[in-house]
CHARMM-style PDB file with segment names, atoms N, HN, CA, C and O in Angstrom:
ATOM      1  N   UNK     1       8.614  34.700  86.398  1.00  0.00      PROA
ATOM      2  CA  UNK     1       9.465  33.809  87.154  1.00  0.00      PROA
ATOM      3  C   UNK     1      10.876  33.921  86.594  1.00  0.00      PROA
ATOM      4  O   UNK     1      11.067  33.909  85.379  1.00  0.00      PROA
ATOM      5  N   UNK     2      11.862  34.028  87.478  1.00  0.00      PROA
ATOM      6  HN  UNK     2      11.707  34.038  88.466  1.00  0.00      PROA
ATOM      7  CA  UNK     2      13.240  34.143  87.047  1.00  0.00      PROA
ATOM      8  C   UNK     2      14.127  33.157  87.773  1.00  0.00      PROA
ATOM      9  O   UNK     2      13.681  32.386  88.623  1.00  0.00      PROA
ATOM     10  N   UNK     3      15.389  33.204  87.414  1.00  0.00      PROA
ATOM     11  HN  UNK     3      15.752  33.830  86.723  1.00  0.00      PROA
ATOM     12  CA  UNK     3      16.371  32.312  88.015  1.00  0.00      PROA
ATOM     13  C   UNK     3      17.477  33.126  88.653  1.00  0.00      PROA
ATOM     14  O   UNK     3      17.774  34.239  88.219  1.00  0.00      PROA
ATOM     15  N   UNK     4      18.086  32.563  89.687  1.00  0.00      PROA
ATOM     16  HN  UNK     4      17.845  31.659  90.039  1.00  0.00      PROA
ATOM     17  CA  UNK     4      19.142  33.237  90.429  1.00  0.00      PROA
ATOM     18  C   UNK     4      20.382  32.362  90.396  1.00  0.00      PROA
ATOM     19  O   UNK     4      20.316  31.154  90.621  1.00  0.00      PROA
ATOM     20  N   UNK     5      21.512  32.991  90.111  1.00  0.00      PROA
ATOM     21  HN  UNK     5      21.566  33.972  89.928  1.00  0.00      PROA
ATOM     22  CA  UNK     5      22.797  32.311  90.122  1.00  0.00      PROA
ATOM     23  C   UNK     5      23.779  33.263  90.788  1.00  0.00      PROA
ATOM     24  O   UNK     5      24.031  34.351  90.272  1.00  0.00      PROA
ATOM     25  N   UNK     6      24.330  32.869  91.917  1.00  0.00      PROA
ATOM     26  HN  UNK     6      24.124  31.984  92.336  1.00  0.00      PROA
ATOM     27  CA  UNK     6      25.286  33.712  92.630  1.00  0.00      PROA
ATOM     28  C   UNK     6      26.696  33.409  92.128  1.00  0.00      PROA
ATOM     29  O   UNK     6      26.971  32.313  91.642  1.00  0.00      PROA
ATOM     30  N   UNK     7      27.578  34.389  92.252  1.00  0.00      PROA
ATOM     31  HN  UNK     7      27.354  35.280  92.648  1.00  0.00      PROA
ATOM     32  CA  UNK     7      28.991  34.220  91.899  1.00  0.00      PROA
ATOM     33  C   UNK     7      29.842  34.869  92.984  1.00  0.00      PROA
ATOM     34  O   UNK     7      29.558  35.979  93.433  1.00  0.00      PROA
ATOM     35  N   UNK     8      30.886  34.162  93.396  1.00  0.00      PROA
ATOM     36  HN  UNK     8      31.117  33.259  93.032  1.00  0.00      PROA
ATOM     37  CA  UNK     8      31.825  34.718  94.364  1.00  0.00      PROA
ATOM     38  C   UNK     8      33.061  33.822  94.409  1.00  0.00      PROA
ATOM     39  O   UNK     8      33.073  32.753  93.800  1.00  0.00      PROA
ATOM     40  N   UNK     9      34.102  34.251  95.125  1.00  0.00      PROA
ATOM     41  HN  UNK     9      34.093  35.120  95.620  1.00  0.00      PROA
ATOM     42  CA  UNK     9      35.287  33.400  95.236  1.00  0.00      PROA
ATOM     43  C   UNK     9      35.059  32.244  96.208  1.00  0.00      PROA
ATOM     44  O   UNK     9      34.314  32.359  97.181  1.00  0.00      PROA
ATOM     45  N   UNK    10      35.713  31.146  95.917  1.00  0.00      PROA
ATOM     46  HN  UNK    10      36.318  31.053  95.127  1.00  0.00      PROA
ATOM     47  CA  UNK    10      35.682  29.965  96.797  1.00  0.00      PROA
ATOM     48  C   UNK    10      36.510  30.270  98.045  1.00  0.00      PROA
ATOM     49  O   UNK    10      37.575  30.879  97.944  1.00  0.00      PROA
ATOM     50  N   UNK    11      36.037  29.858  99.204  1.00  0.00      PROA
ATOM     51  HN  UNK    11      35.172  29.364  99.286  1.00  0.00      PROA
ATOM     52  CA  UNK    11      36.759  30.065 100.452  1.00  0.00      PROA
ATOM     53  C   UNK    11      38.044  29.232 100.491  1.00  0.00      PROA
ATOM     54  O   UNK    11      38.981  29.565 101.216  1.00  0.00      PROA
ATOM     55  N   UNK    12      38.084  28.147  99.710  1.00  0.00      PROA
ATOM     56  HN  UNK    12      37.323  27.876  99.121  1.00  0.00      PROA
ATOM     57  CA  UNK    12      39.260  27.283  99.713  1.00  0.00      PROA
ATOM     58  C   UNK    12      40.374  27.741  98.798  1.00  0.00      PROA
ATOM     59  O   UNK    12      41.532  27.806  99.210  1.00  0.00      PROA
ATOM     60  N   UNK    13      40.030  28.066  97.534  1.00  0.00      PROA
ATOM     61  HN  UNK    13      39.089  28.013  97.199  1.00  0.00      PROA
ATOM     62  CA  UNK    13      41.060  28.360  96.534  1.00  0.00      PROA
ATOM     63  C   UNK    13      41.003  29.769  95.972  1.00  0.00      PROA
ATOM     64  O   UNK    13      41.940  30.195  95.296  1.00  0.00      PROA
ATOM     65  N   UNK    14      39.922  30.509  96.236  1.00  0.00      PROA
ATOM     66  HN  UNK    14      39.161  30.163  96.786  1.00  0.00      PROA
ATOM     67  CA  UNK    14      39.798  31.865  95.740  1.00  0.00      PROA
ATOM     68  C   UNK    14      39.271  31.994  94.321  1.00  0.00      PROA
ATOM     69  O   UNK    14      39.054  33.108  93.844  1.00  0.00      PROA
ATOM     70  N   UNK    15      39.060  30.866  93.632  1.00  0.00      PROA
ATOM     71  HN  UNK    15      39.236  29.961  94.019  1.00  0.00      PROA
ATOM     72  CA  UNK    15      38.542  30.886  92.268  1.00  0.00      PROA
ATOM     73  C   UNK    15      37.090  31.373  92.266  1.00  0.00      PROA
ATOM     74  O   UNK    15      36.291  30.945  93.099  1.00  0.00      PROA
ATOM     75  N   UNK    16      36.748  32.269  91.332  1.00  0.00      PROA
ATOM     76  HN  UNK    16      37.397  32.618  90.655  1.00  0.00      PROA
ATOM     77  CA  UNK    16      35.365  32.725  91.187  1.00  0.00      PROA
ATOM     78  C   UNK    16      34.559  31.599  90.539  1.00  0.00      PROA
ATOM     79  O   UNK    16      34.994  30.998  89.557  1.00  0.00      PROA
ATOM     80  N   UNK    17      33.379  31.321  91.100  1.00  0.00      PROA
ATOM     81  HN  UNK    17      33.025  31.810  91.898  1.00  0.00      PROA
ATOM     82  CA  UNK    17      32.508  30.284  90.534  1.00  0.00      PROA
ATOM     83  C   UNK    17      31.059  30.666  90.773  1.00  0.00      PROA
ATOM     84  O   UNK    17      30.761  31.524  91.604  1.00  0.00      PROA
ATOM     85  N   UNK    18      30.161  30.026  90.040  1.00  0.00      PROA
ATOM     86  HN  UNK    18      30.403  29.329  89.365  1.00  0.00      PROA
ATOM     87  CA  UNK    18      28.728  30.309  90.180  1.00  0.00      PROA
ATOM     88  C   UNK    18      28.049  29.149  90.894  1.00  0.00      PROA
ATOM     89  O   UNK    18      28.510  28.009  90.842  1.00  0.00      PROA
ATOM     90  N   UNK    19      26.924  29.470  91.574  1.00  0.00      PROA
ATOM     91  HN  UNK    19      26.549  30.396  91.617  1.00  0.00      PROA
ATOM     92  CA  UNK    19      26.269  28.457  92.395  1.00  0.00      PROA
ATOM     93  C   UNK    19      24.861  28.882  92.771  1.00  0.00      PROA
ATOM     94  O   UNK    19      24.480  30.044  92.627  1.00  0.00      PROA
ATOM     95  N   UNK    20      24.103  27.915  93.254  1.00  0.00      PROA
ATOM     96  HN  UNK    20      24.412  26.971  93.371  1.00  0.00      PROA
ATOM     97  CA  UNK    20      22.780  28.142  93.823  1.00  0.00      PROA
ATOM     98  C   UNK    20      23.012  28.596  95.268  1.00  0.00      PROA
ATOM     99  O   UNK    20      23.525  27.815  96.068  1.00  0.00      PROA
ATOM    100  N   UNK    21      22.654  29.818  95.624  1.00  0.00      PROA
ATOM    101  HN  UNK    21      22.237  30.453  94.974  1.00  0.00      PROA
ATOM    102  CA  UNK    21      22.955  30.315  96.963  1.00  0.00      PROA
ATOM    103  C   UNK    21      22.235  29.576  98.094  1.00  0.00      PROA
ATOM    104  O   UNK    21      22.614  29.710  99.258  1.00  0.00      PROA
ATOM    105  N   UNK    22      21.216  28.810  97.768  1.00  0.00      PROA
ATOM    106  HN  UNK    22      20.908  28.702  96.822  1.00  0.00      PROA
ATOM    107  CA  UNK    22      20.472  28.075  98.791  1.00  0.00      PROA
ATOM    108  C   UNK    22      20.994  26.647  98.985  1.00  0.00      PROA
ATOM    109  O   UNK    22      20.635  25.993  99.964  1.00  0.00      PROA
ATOM    110  N   UNK    23      21.834  26.155  98.071  1.00  0.00      PROA
ATOM    111  HN  UNK    23      22.126  26.686  97.276  1.00  0.00      PROA
ATOM    112  CA  UNK    23      22.252  24.758  98.121  1.00  0.00      PROA
ATOM    113  C   UNK    23      23.763  24.528  98.102  1.00  0.00      PROA
ATOM    114  O   UNK    23      24.218  23.406  98.320  1.00  0.00      PROA
ATOM    115  N   UNK    24      24.536  25.568  97.847  1.00  0.00      PROA
ATOM    116  HN  UNK    24      24.166  26.480  97.671  1.00  0.00      PROA
ATOM    117  CA  UNK    24      25.985  25.411  97.730  1.00  0.00      PROA
ATOM    118  C   UNK    24      26.586  24.979  99.073  1.00  0.00      PROA
ATOM    119  O   UNK    24      26.170  25.474 100.120  1.00  0.00      PROA
ATOM    120  N   UNK    25      27.561  24.060  99.052  1.00  0.00      PROA
ATOM    121  HN  UNK    25      27.899  23.658  98.201  1.00  0.00      PROA
ATOM    122  CA  UNK    25      28.244  23.736 100.303  1.00  0.00      PROA
ATOM    123  C   UNK    25      29.058  24.946 100.757  1.00  0.00      PROA
ATOM    124  O   UNK    25      29.550  25.719  99.935  1.00  0.00      PROA
ATOM    125  N   UNK    26      29.193  25.099 102.065  1.00  0.00      PROA
ATOM    126  HN  UNK    26      28.794  24.471 102.733  1.00  0.00      PROA
ATOM    127  CA  UNK    26      29.911  26.252 102.596  1.00  0.00      PROA
ATOM    128  C   UNK    26      30.594  25.894 103.904  1.00  0.00      PROA
ATOM    129  O   UNK    26      30.333  24.852 104.504  1.00  0.00      PROA
ATOM    130  N   UNK    27      31.479  26.791 104.328  1.00  0.00      PROA
ATOM    131  HN  UNK    27      31.691  27.638 103.840  1.00  0.00      PROA
ATOM    132  CA  UNK    27      32.195  26.589 105.582  1.00  0.00      PROA
ATOM    133  C   UNK    27      32.348  27.922 106.294  1.00  0.00      PROA
ATOM    134  O   UNK    27      32.507  28.962 105.656  1.00  0.00      PROA
ATOM    135  N   UNK    28      32.301  27.885 107.606  1.00  0.00      PROA
ATOM    136  HN  UNK    28      32.172  27.040 108.124  1.00  0.00      PROA
ATOM    137  CA  UNK    28      32.547  29.063 108.430  1.00  0.00      PROA
ATOM    138  C   UNK    28      33.875  28.941 109.172  1.00  0.00      PROA
ATOM    139  O   UNK    28      34.184  29.767 110.031  1.00  0.00      PROA
ATOM    140  N   UNK    29      34.658  27.921 108.846  1.00  0.00      PROA
ATOM    141  HN  UNK    29      34.408  27.250 108.148  1.00  0.00      PROA
ATOM    142  CA  UNK    29      35.881  27.622 109.582  1.00  0.00      PROA
ATOM    143  C   UNK    29      36.951  28.705 109.471  1.00  0.00      PROA
ATOM    144  O   UNK    29      37.752  28.869 110.391  1.00  0.00      PROA
ATOM    145  N   UNK    30      36.981  29.441 108.371  1.00  0.00      PROA
ATOM    146  HN  UNK    30      36.331  29.308 107.623  1.00  0.00      PROA
ATOM    147  CA  UNK    30      38.062  30.409 108.169  1.00  0.00      PROA
ATOM    148  C   UNK    30      37.665  31.812 108.619  1.00  0.00      PROA
ATOM    149  O   UNK    30      38.421  32.459 109.343  1.00  0.00      PROA
ATOM    150  N   UNK    31      36.508  32.287 108.209  1.00  0.00      PROA
ATOM    151  HN  UNK    31      35.894  31.760 107.621  1.00  0.00      PROA
ATOM    152  CA  UNK    31      36.111  33.671 108.490  1.00  0.00      PROA
ATOM    153  C   UNK    31      35.101  33.817 109.619  1.00  0.00      PROA
ATOM    154  O   UNK    31      34.875  34.924 110.109  1.00  0.00      PROA
ATOM    155  N   UNK    32      34.499  32.722 110.031  1.00  0.00      PROA
ATOM    156  HN  UNK    32      34.683  31.823 109.633  1.00  0.00      PROA
ATOM    157  CA  UNK    32      33.447  32.788 111.037  1.00  0.00      PROA
ATOM    158  C   UNK    32      32.071  32.996 110.431  1.00  0.00      PROA
ATOM    159  O   UNK    32      31.063  32.910 111.132  1.00  0.00      PROA
ATOM    160  N   UNK    33      32.022  33.272 109.121  1.00  0.00      PROA
ATOM    161  HN  UNK    33      32.841  33.342 108.552  1.00  0.00      PROA
ATOM    162  CA  UNK    33      30.759  33.398 108.398  1.00  0.00      PROA
ATOM    163  C   UNK    33      30.736  32.342 107.303  1.00  0.00      PROA
ATOM    164  O   UNK    33      31.782  31.957 106.781  1.00  0.00      PROA
ATOM    165  N   UNK    34      29.538  31.875 106.954  1.00  0.00      PROA
ATOM    166  HN  UNK    34      28.688  32.187 107.378  1.00  0.00      PROA
ATOM    167  CA  UNK    34      29.417  30.852 105.918  1.00  0.00      PROA
ATOM    168  C   UNK    34      29.944  31.398 104.596  1.00  0.00      PROA
ATOM    169  O   UNK    34      29.497  32.446 104.131  1.00  0.00      PROA
ATOM    170  N   UNK    35      30.894  30.688 103.990  1.00  0.00      PROA
ATOM    171  HN  UNK    35      31.257  29.836 104.368  1.00  0.00      PROA
ATOM    172  CA  UNK    35      31.490  31.065 102.712  1.00  0.00      PROA
ATOM    173  C   UNK    35      31.371  29.864 101.769  1.00  0.00      PROA
ATOM    174  O   UNK    35      31.569  28.728 102.198  1.00  0.00      PROA
ATOM    175  N   UNK    36      31.049  30.098 100.485  1.00  0.00      PROA
ATOM    176  HN  UNK    36      30.888  31.021 100.136  1.00  0.00      PROA
ATOM    177  CA  UNK    36      30.831  29.000  99.548  1.00  0.00      PROA
ATOM    178  C   UNK    36      32.112  28.255  99.175  1.00  0.00      PROA
ATOM    179  O   UNK    36      33.209  28.814  99.188  1.00  0.00      PROA
ATOM    180  N   UNK    37      31.935  26.976  98.842  1.00  0.00      PROA
ATOM    181  HN  UNK    37      31.044  26.522  98.832  1.00  0.00      PROA
ATOM    182  CA  UNK    37      33.038  26.094  98.439  1.00  0.00      PROA
ATOM    183  C   UNK    37      32.800  25.647  97.003  1.00  0.00      PROA
ATOM    184  O   UNK    37      31.722  25.146  96.682  1.00  0.00      PROA
ATOM    185  N   UNK    38      33.803  25.825  96.126  1.00  0.00      PROA
ATOM    186  HN  UNK    38      34.678  26.232  96.386  1.00  0.00      PROA
ATOM    187  CA  UNK    38      33.674  25.446  94.715  1.00  0.00      PROA
ATOM    188  C   UNK    38      33.670  23.925  94.557  1.00  0.00      PROA
ATOM    189  O   UNK    38      34.031  23.212  95.493  1.00  0.00      PROA
ATOM    190  N   UNK    39      33.266  23.415  93.382  1.00  0.00      PROA
ATOM    191  HN  UNK    39      32.973  23.994  92.621  1.00  0.00      PROA
ATOM    192  CA  UNK    39      33.210  21.964  93.172  1.00  0.00      PROA
ATOM    193  C   UNK    39      34.562  21.272  93.343  1.00  0.00      PROA
ATOM    194  O   UNK    39      34.624  20.164  93.875  1.00  0.00      PROA
ATOM    195  N   UNK    40      35.636  21.908  92.901  1.00  0.00      PROA
ATOM    196  HN  UNK    40      35.585  22.808  92.469  1.00  0.00      PROA
ATOM    197  CA  UNK    40      36.970  21.296  93.014  1.00  0.00      PROA
ATOM    198  C   UNK    40      37.365  21.153  94.484  1.00  0.00      PROA
ATOM    199  O   UNK    40      37.814  20.086  94.904  1.00  0.00      PROA
ATOM    200  N   UNK    41      37.202  22.210  95.256  1.00  0.00      PROA
ATOM    201  HN  UNK    41      36.837  23.077  94.914  1.00  0.00      PROA
ATOM    202  CA  UNK    41      37.540  22.147  96.686  1.00  0.00      PROA
ATOM    203  C   UNK    41      36.597  21.214  97.438  1.00  0.00      PROA
ATOM    204  O   UNK    41      37.010  20.557  98.393  1.00  0.00      PROA
ATOM    205  N   UNK    42      35.342  21.151  97.019  1.00  0.00      PROA
ATOM    206  HN  UNK    42      35.007  21.685  96.243  1.00  0.00      PROA
ATOM    207  CA  UNK    42      34.403  20.229  97.651  1.00  0.00      PROA
ATOM    208  C   UNK    42      34.876  18.786  97.456  1.00  0.00      PROA
ATOM    209  O   UNK    42      34.838  17.990  98.393  1.00  0.00      PROA
ATOM    210  N   UNK    43      35.321  18.448  96.240  1.00  0.00      PROA
ATOM    211  HN  UNK    43      35.352  19.095  95.478  1.00  0.00      PROA
ATOM    212  CA  UNK    43      35.843  17.106  95.981  1.00  0.00      PROA
ATOM    213  C   UNK    43      37.105  16.837  96.792  1.00  0.00      PROA
ATOM    214  O   UNK    43      37.295  15.731  97.298  1.00  0.00      PROA
ATOM    215  N   UNK    44      37.967  17.844  96.917  1.00  0.00      PROA
ATOM    216  HN  UNK    44      37.813  18.742  96.505  1.00  0.00      PROA
ATOM    217  CA  UNK    44      39.179  17.698  97.738  1.00  0.00      PROA
ATOM    218  C   UNK    44      38.823  17.459  99.196  1.00  0.00      PROA
ATOM    219  O   UNK    44      39.438  16.628  99.865  1.00  0.00      PROA
ATOM    220  N   UNK    45      37.825  18.193  99.687  1.00  0.00      PROA
ATOM    221  HN  UNK    45      37.326  18.868  99.144  1.00  0.00      PROA
ATOM    222  CA  UNK    45      37.373  18.028 101.069  1.00  0.00      PROA
ATOM    223  C   UNK    45      36.897  16.597 101.310  1.00  0.00      PROA
ATOM    224  O   UNK    45      37.269  15.973 102.304  1.00  0.00      PROA
ATOM    225  N   UNK    46      36.081  16.085 100.405  1.00  0.00      PROA
ATOM    226  HN  UNK    46      35.779  16.592  99.597  1.00  0.00      PROA
ATOM    227  CA  UNK    46      35.565  14.728 100.588  1.00  0.00      PROA
ATOM    228  C   UNK    46      36.666  13.680 100.449  1.00  0.00      PROA
ATOM    229  O   UNK    46      36.618  12.655 101.129  1.00  0.00      PROA
ATOM    230  N   UNK    47      37.653  13.910  99.587  1.00  0.00      PROA
ATOM    231  HN  UNK    47      37.691  14.743  99.035  1.00  0.00      PROA
ATOM    232  CA  UNK    47      38.788  12.978  99.480  1.00  0.00      PROA
ATOM    233  C   UNK    47      39.569  12.963 100.797  1.00  0.00      PROA
ATOM    234  O   UNK    47      39.977  11.902 101.269  1.00  0.00      PROA
ATOM    235  N   UNK    48      39.773  14.144 101.384  1.00  0.00      PROA
ATOM    236  HN  UNK    48      39.441  15.006 101.000  1.00  0.00      PROA
ATOM    237  CA  UNK    48      40.467  14.233 102.667  1.00  0.00      PROA
ATOM    238  C   UNK    48      39.678  13.506 103.747  1.00  0.00      PROA
ATOM    239  O   UNK    48      40.252  12.755 104.536  1.00  0.00      PROA
ATOM    240  N   UNK    49      38.368  13.725 103.788  1.00  0.00      PROA
ATOM    241  HN  UNK    49      37.902  14.335 103.147  1.00  0.00      PROA
ATOM    242  CA  UNK    49      37.523  13.076 104.792  1.00  0.00      PROA
ATOM    243  C   UNK    49      37.610  11.560 104.663  1.00  0.00      PROA
ATOM    244  O   UNK    49      37.747  10.851 105.660  1.00  0.00      PROA
ATOM    245  N   UNK    50      37.530  11.063 103.419  1.00  0.00      PROA
ATOM    246  HN  UNK    50      37.419  11.639 102.609  1.00  0.00      PROA
ATOM    247  CA  UNK    50      37.602   9.624 103.182  1.00  0.00      PROA
ATOM    248  C   UNK    50      38.951   9.069 103.637  1.00  0.00      PROA
ATOM    249  O   UNK    50      39.009   8.012 104.266  1.00  0.00      PROA
ATOM    250  N   UNK    51      40.034   9.779 103.320  1.00  0.00      PROA
ATOM    251  HN  UNK    51      39.987  10.638 102.809  1.00  0.00      PROA
ATOM    252  CA  UNK    51      41.377   9.333 103.705  1.00  0.00      PROA
ATOM    253  C   UNK    51      41.553   9.293 105.219  1.00  0.00      PROA
ATOM    254  O   UNK    51      42.413   8.572 105.724  1.00  0.00      PROA
ATOM    255  N   UNK    52      40.753  10.054 105.937  1.00  0.00      PROA
ATOM    256  HN  UNK    52      40.054  10.639 105.527  1.00  0.00      PROA
ATOM    257  CA  UNK    52      40.835  10.097 107.399  1.00  0.00      PROA
ATOM    258  C   UNK    52      39.704   9.323 108.078  1.00  0.00      PROA
ATOM    259  O   UNK    52      39.444   9.509 109.267  1.00  0.00      PROA
ATOM    260  N   UNK    53      39.038   8.459 107.319  1.00  0.00      PROA
ATOM    261  HN  UNK    53      39.249   8.308 106.354  1.00  0.00      PROA
ATOM    262  CA  UNK    53      38.018   7.582 107.882  1.00  0.00      PROA
ATOM    263  C   UNK    53      36.701   8.265 108.208  1.00  0.00      PROA
ATOM    264  O   UNK    53      35.908   7.731 108.983  1.00  0.00      PROA
ATOM    265  N   UNK    54      36.454   9.432 107.633  1.00  0.00      PROA
ATOM    266  HN  UNK    54      37.098   9.865 107.004  1.00  0.00      PROA
ATOM    267  CA  UNK    54      35.210  10.156 107.879  1.00  0.00      PROA
ATOM    268  C   UNK    54      34.242   9.980 106.713  1.00  0.00      PROA
ATOM    269  O   UNK    54      34.654   9.720 105.582  1.00  0.00      PROA
ATOM    270  N   UNK    55      32.977  10.122 106.996  1.00  0.00      PROA
ATOM    271  HN  UNK    55      32.642  10.333 107.914  1.00  0.00      PROA
ATOM    272  CA  UNK    55      31.961  10.048 105.943  1.00  0.00      PROA
ATOM    273  C   UNK    55      32.062  11.295 105.063  1.00  0.00      PROA
ATOM    274  O   UNK    55      32.328  12.387 105.563  1.00  0.00      PROA
ATOM    275  N   UNK    56      31.851  11.135 103.762  1.00  0.00      PROA
ATOM    276  HN  UNK    56      31.635  10.248 103.355  1.00  0.00      PROA
ATOM    277  CA  UNK    56      31.863  12.323 102.897  1.00  0.00      PROA
ATOM    278  C   UNK    56      30.658  13.213 103.174  1.00  0.00      PROA
ATOM    279  O   UNK    56      29.624  12.751 103.658  1.00  0.00      PROA
ATOM    280  N   UNK    57      30.806  14.486 102.862  1.00  0.00      PROA
ATOM    281  HN  UNK    57      31.645  14.861 102.469  1.00  0.00      PROA
ATOM    282  CA  UNK    57      29.714  15.447 102.966  1.00  0.00      PROA
ATOM    283  C   UNK    57      28.841  15.260 101.727  1.00  0.00      PROA
ATOM    284  O   UNK    57      29.354  15.146 100.615  1.00  0.00      PROA
ATOM    285  N   UNK    58      27.534  15.228 101.918  1.00  0.00      PROA
ATOM    286  HN  UNK    58      27.117  15.321 102.822  1.00  0.00      PROA
ATOM    287  CA  UNK    58      26.618  15.057 100.794  1.00  0.00      PROA
ATOM    288  C   UNK    58      26.442  16.381 100.050  1.00  0.00      PROA
ATOM    289  O   UNK    58      26.234  17.429 100.661  1.00  0.00      PROA
ATOM    290  N   UNK    59      26.527  16.313  98.733  1.00  0.00      PROA
ATOM    291  HN  UNK    59      26.696  15.461  98.236  1.00  0.00      PROA
ATOM    292  CA  UNK    59      26.296  17.491  97.895  1.00  0.00      PROA
ATOM    293  C   UNK    59      24.821  17.546  97.552  1.00  0.00      PROA
ATOM    294  O   UNK    59      24.266  16.581  97.027  1.00  0.00      PROA
ATOM    295  N   UNK    60      24.183  18.669  97.846  1.00  0.00      PROA
ATOM    296  HN  UNK    60      24.634  19.452  98.273  1.00  0.00      PROA
ATOM    297  CA  UNK    60      22.771  18.817  97.531  1.00  0.00      PROA
ATOM    298  C   UNK    60      22.573  18.916  96.021  1.00  0.00      PROA
ATOM    299  O   UNK    60      23.375  19.556  95.340  1.00  0.00      PROA
ATOM    300  N   UNK    61      21.529  18.300  95.486  1.00  0.00      PROA
ATOM    301  HN  UNK    61      20.877  17.780  96.039  1.00  0.00      PROA
ATOM    302  CA  UNK    61      21.249  18.408  94.052  1.00  0.00      PROA
ATOM    303  C   UNK    61      21.084  19.878  93.654  1.00  0.00      PROA
ATOM    304  O   UNK    61      20.437  20.653  94.359  1.00  0.00      PROA
ATOM    305  N   UNK    62      21.670  20.243  92.533  1.00  0.00      PROA
ATOM    306  HN  UNK    62      22.195  19.614  91.961  1.00  0.00      PROA
ATOM    307  CA  UNK    62      21.538  21.601  92.025  1.00  0.00      PROA
ATOM    308  C   UNK    62      22.417  22.628  92.704  1.00  0.00      PROA
ATOM    309  O   UNK    62      22.211  23.826  92.509  1.00  0.00      PROA
ATOM    310  N   UNK    63      23.388  22.206  93.494  1.00  0.00      PROA
ATOM    311  HN  UNK    63      23.555  21.233  93.653  1.00  0.00      PROA
ATOM    312  CA  UNK    63      24.228  23.140  94.245  1.00  0.00      PROA
ATOM    313  C   UNK    63      24.995  24.113  93.354  1.00  0.00      PROA
ATOM    314  O   UNK    63      25.263  25.245  93.755  1.00  0.00      PROA
ATOM    315  N   UNK    64      25.344  23.678  92.159  1.00  0.00      PROA
ATOM    316  HN  UNK    64      25.126  22.758  91.833  1.00  0.00      PROA
ATOM    317  CA  UNK    64      26.140  24.524  91.263  1.00  0.00      PROA
ATOM    318  C   UNK    64      25.353  24.921  90.016  1.00  0.00      PROA
ATOM    319  O   UNK    64      25.934  25.172  88.960  1.00  0.00      PROA
ATOM    320  N   UNK    65      24.027  24.977  90.148  1.00  0.00      PROA
ATOM    321  HN  UNK    65      23.555  24.773  91.006  1.00  0.00      PROA
ATOM    322  CA  UNK    65      23.135  25.360  89.056  1.00  0.00      PROA
ATOM    323  C   UNK    65      22.254  26.519  89.518  1.00  0.00      PROA
ATOM    324  O   UNK    65      22.113  26.740  90.721  1.00  0.00      PROA
ATOM    325  N   UNK    66      21.658  27.260  88.584  1.00  0.00      PROA
ATOM    326  HN  UNK    66      21.772  27.080  87.607  1.00  0.00      PROA
ATOM    327  CA  UNK    66      20.744  28.347  88.984  1.00  0.00      PROA
ATOM    328  C   UNK    66      19.553  27.803  89.767  1.00  0.00      PROA
ATOM    329  O   UNK    66      19.154  26.652  89.594  1.00  0.00      PROA
ATOM    330  N   UNK    67      18.997  28.643  90.623  1.00  0.00      PROA
ATOM    331  HN  UNK    67      19.322  29.578  90.764  1.00  0.00      PROA
ATOM    332  CA  UNK    67      17.790  28.258  91.349  1.00  0.00      PROA
ATOM    333  C   UNK    67      16.635  29.152  90.901  1.00  0.00      PROA
ATOM    334  O   UNK    67      16.842  30.261  90.409  1.00  0.00      PROA
ATOM    335  N   UNK    68      15.446  28.657  91.079  1.00  0.00      PROA
ATOM    336  HN  UNK    68      15.279  27.756  91.479  1.00  0.00      PROA
ATOM    337  CA  UNK    68      14.248  29.458  90.814  1.00  0.00      PROA
ATOM    338  C   UNK    68      14.173  30.526  91.894  1.00  0.00      PROA
ATOM    339  O   UNK    68      14.440  30.252  93.064  1.00  0.00      PROA
ATOM    340  N   UNK    69      13.812  31.738  91.504  1.00  0.00      PROA
ATOM    341  HN  UNK    69      13.595  31.960  90.553  1.00  0.00      PROA
ATOM    342  CA  UNK    69      13.764  32.830  92.488  1.00  0.00      PROA
ATOM    343  C   UNK    69      12.792  32.558  93.631  1.00  0.00      PROA
ATOM    344  O   UNK    69      12.907  33.164  94.696  1.00  0.00      PROA
ATOM    345  N   UNK    70      11.840  31.659  93.422  1.00  0.00      PROA
ATOM    346  HN  UNK    70      11.747  31.167  92.557  1.00  0.00      PROA
ATOM    347  CA  UNK    70      10.890  31.329  94.484  1.00  0.00      PROA
ATOM    348  C   UNK    70      11.574  30.602  95.656  1.00  0.00      PROA
ATOM    349  O   UNK    70      11.048  30.605  96.769  1.00  0.00      PROA
ATOM    350  N   UNK    71      12.747  29.977  95.414  1.00  0.00      PROA
ATOM    351  HN  UNK    71      13.174  29.975  94.509  1.00  0.00      PROA
ATOM    352  CA  UNK    71      13.500  29.315  96.480  1.00  0.00      PROA
ATOM    353  C   UNK    71      14.036  30.328  97.490  1.00  0.00      PROA
ATOM    354  O   UNK    71      14.316  29.971  98.635  1.00  0.00      PROA
ATOM    355  N   UNK    72      14.177  31.571  97.082  1.00  0.00      PROA
ATOM    356  HN  UNK    72      13.950  31.861  96.153  1.00  0.00      PROA
ATOM    357  CA  UNK    72      14.763  32.596  97.941  1.00  0.00      PROA
ATOM    358  C   UNK    72      13.746  33.241  98.875  1.00  0.00      PROA
ATOM    359  O   UNK    72      14.122  33.931  99.822  1.00  0.00      PROA
ATOM    360  N   UNK    73      12.471  33.022  98.614  1.00  0.00      PROA
ATOM    361  HN  UNK    73      12.166  32.461  97.844  1.00  0.00      PROA
ATOM    362  CA  UNK    73      11.405  33.659  99.420  1.00  0.00      PROA
ATOM    363  C   UNK    73      11.213  32.994 100.751  1.00  0.00      PROA
ATOM    364  OT1 UNK    73      10.361  33.413 101.534  1.00  0.00      PROA
TER     365      UNK     73
END
């Protein structure tokens, strides 16, 4: 049994970060394909939503931690 941790740039700020590929928040608004959002940009997104009277997006548990490889099957 192993663990998986993906790494790529954030769609918001371009910073490289690691995440659980099955739980990371993402957006297709810029490229048309789902792209991961780093923790800093995720917090900024929710602050913006709150300031505009919208409900925050829920962060899935373990979104920025390794996942068990069995989650990918």
